[in-house]
C-alpha positions in Angstrom: 0.0 -35.7 4.9 -3.1 -33.7 4.1 -6.4 -35.5 3.4 -8.3 -34.9 0.2 -10.9 -32.8 2.1 -8.1 -30.6 3.6 -6.5 -30.1 0.2 -9.9 -29.1 -1.2 -10.4 -26.6 1.6 -7.0 -25.1 1.1 -7.6 -24.9 -2.7 -10.9 -23.1 -2.1 -9.3 -20.6 0.3 -6.5 -19.9 -2.1 -8.8 -19.5 -5.1 -10.9 -17.1 -3.0 -7.9 -15.0 -2.1 -6.6 -14.9 -5.7 -10.0 -13.6 -7.0 -10.5 -11.1 -4.1 -6.9 -9.7 -4.0 -6.1 -6.4 -5.7 -2.5 -7.4 -5.8 -0.5 -10.6 -5.4 3.3 -10.8 -4.8 5.4 -13.9 -5.3 8.6 -14.4 -3.3 11.2 -17.0 -2.6 11.6 -17.6 1.1 14.4 -20.1 1.1 16.8 -19.5 4.0 14.4 -17.5 6.2 13.9 -18.6 9.7 10.5 -18.9 11.4 11.3 -15.8 13.4 11.9 -13.9 10.2 8.6 -15.0 8.7 6.8 -14.2 12.0 8.4 -10.7 11.9 7.1 -10.1 8.4 3.6 -11.3 9.3 3.6 -9.0 12.4 4.6 -6.0 10.2 1.8 -6.9 7.7 -0.7 -7.1 10.6 0.5 -3.7 12.0 0.2 -2.1 8.5 -3.3 -3.3 7.9 -5.0 -6.0 10.0 -7.1 -7.7 7.3 -5.6 -5.9 4.3 -2.6 -8.2 3.8 -1.9 -11.9 4.0 1.3 -14.0 3.6 1.1 -17.7 2.8 3.3 -20.6 1.8 1.7 -23.3 -0.4 2.7 -26.0 -2.8 3.3 -24.8 -6.3 0.9 -27.2 -7.9 -1.9 -26.0 -5.6 -1.0 -22.4 -6.4 -1.1 -23.1 -10.1 -4.6 -24.7 -9.8 -5.9 -21.9 -7.5 -4.6 -19.1 -9.7 -6.1 -20.6 -12.9 -8.8 -18.4 -14.3 -7.9 -15.3 -12.3 -5.7 -12.3 -13.1 -3.0 -14.0 -11.0 -2.6 -16.7 -13.6 0.1 -14.6 -15.1 2.3 -15.5 -12.1 2.3 -19.3 -12.7 5.8 -19.0 -14.3 7.1 -17.9 -10.9 5.7 -20.9 -9.0 8.8 -23.0 -8.8 11.0 -23.8 -5.8 10.0 -22.6 -2.3 7.2 -20.1 -3.0 5.5 -17.7 -0.8 2.5 -15.6 -1.7 1.6 -12.2 -0.3 -2.0 -10.9 -1.0 -3.1 -7.3 -0.7 -6.8 -6.7 -0.4 -6.4 -2.9 -0.4 -3.4 -0.7 -1.0 -0.8 -2.5 -3.2 1.9 0.2 -2.7 2.0 -0.3 1.1 2.4 -4.0 0.7 5.1 -3.5 -1.9 6.9 -1.1 0.4 6.8 -3.7 3.2 8.1 -6.5 1.1 10.9 -4.5 -0.5 12.0 -3.2 2.9 11.9 -6.8 4.3 13.9 -8.1 1.3 16.6 -5.4 1.9 17.0 -6.6 5.5 16.8 -10.3 4.8 19.1 -11.4 2.0 17.5 -14.8 1.3 14.0 -13.3 0.7 13.6 -12.4 -3.0 10.6 -11.0 -4.8 10.0 -12.8 -8.1 7.0 -11.0 -9.5 3.6 -9.5 -8.9 0.2 -8.8 -10.4 -1.4 -5.5 -9.5 -4.9 -4.8 -10.7 -4.4 -7.4 -13.4 -1.1 -6.0 -14.6 2.0 -8.3 -14.3 5.1 -6.6 -12.7 8.7 -7.6 -12.6 11.1 -7.0 -9.7 12.2 -3.5 -11.0 8.5 -2.4 -11.3 7.8 -3.7 -7.8 10.7 -1.6 -6.5 9.2 1.4 -8.3 5.7 0.7 -6.8 7.3 0.6 -3.4 8.5 4.2 -3.8 5.0 5.5 -4.5 3.1 7.1 -1.6 0.4 5.0 0.0 -3.2 5.4 -0.8 -3.9 7.3 2.4 -1.0 9.7 1.6 -2.4 10.3 -1.9 -5.8 11.0 -0.5 -4.4 13.5 2.0 -2.4 15.3 -0.7 -5.6 15.5 -2.9 -7.6 16.9 -0.1 -4.9 19.5 0.6 -4.9 20.5 -3.1 -8.7 20.8 -3.1 -8.8 22.9 0.1 -6.0 25.3 -0.9 -8.0 27.4 -3.4 -10.9 27.8 -0.9 -8.5 28.9 1.9 -6.8 31.4 -0.5 -10.2 32.8 -1.5 -11.3 33.2 2.2 -8.0 35.1 3.0 -8.5 37.2 -0.1 -12.0 38.2 0.8 -11.1 38.9 4.4 -8.1 41.1 3.4 -9.9 44.3 2.3 -12.0 44.8 5.4 -8.9 44.0 7.5 -6.9 46.6 5.6 -9.6 49.2 6.1 -9.8 48.5 9.8 -6.0 48.9 10.1 -6.0 52.2 8.3 -8.9 53.5 10.4 -7.1 52.3 13.6 -3.8 54.0 12.5 -5.7 57.3 11.8 -7.4 57.1 15.1 -4.1 56.6 16.9 -2.6 59.5 14.9 -5.5 61.8 15.9 -5.1 60.7 19.6 -1.4 61.5 19.6 -2.1 64.9 18.0 -4.5 65.6 20.8 -7.6 66.0 18.7 
C-alpha cells in the first residue's frame, strides 16, 4: 500500500511526463509476462535511451495526471489493465516499436494515442508506424538538398574535362602518325 506522499510523488512524475511528452500511447498489457515487459523496455532503451518510457499505473491516477494536458483525450482508454508509453522525441519510432511488439505478443493491444495534441486510433497508430523515423526523414531531406549542388558541380566540371579528352585524343593521334 502506497502512502499519501508516495502517491503524490507518483502523481507529480506522471503529470510531468504527460506535459513533456510529444506523444503518449495507451495499451492493454493483460496476459504479458514480466519477461515480455522487460523485453519491450530493453527495446525502448536501445532505440532511444531517454527518449521513451513505459509505465503501468492505476487508471484513477492516470486520469488525474492527464487532466489539463493534451493527453486528457486519452482518459476514455483508461480502463482495465493500462500501460502508458511516453515519447519525448520521435513518435514514429515509438509507434513502430509498439506495433511490432504487439504483432509478436498477442495479449498486448494498443488502444489509442495522442501525438502532438492529436488523438489517434489504432488504425492511425499503425499508419504512423509505417512512416520513416525522424532521422531517416532528415537524411532524405539533406540528400535532396545536396543533389542539385552535386549536379551543378559535375556540370561545371564537364566542359573542361571534355576539352582535355579531345586534346589528349588529338595528341595521341599525332603521335601515332609520327608527327
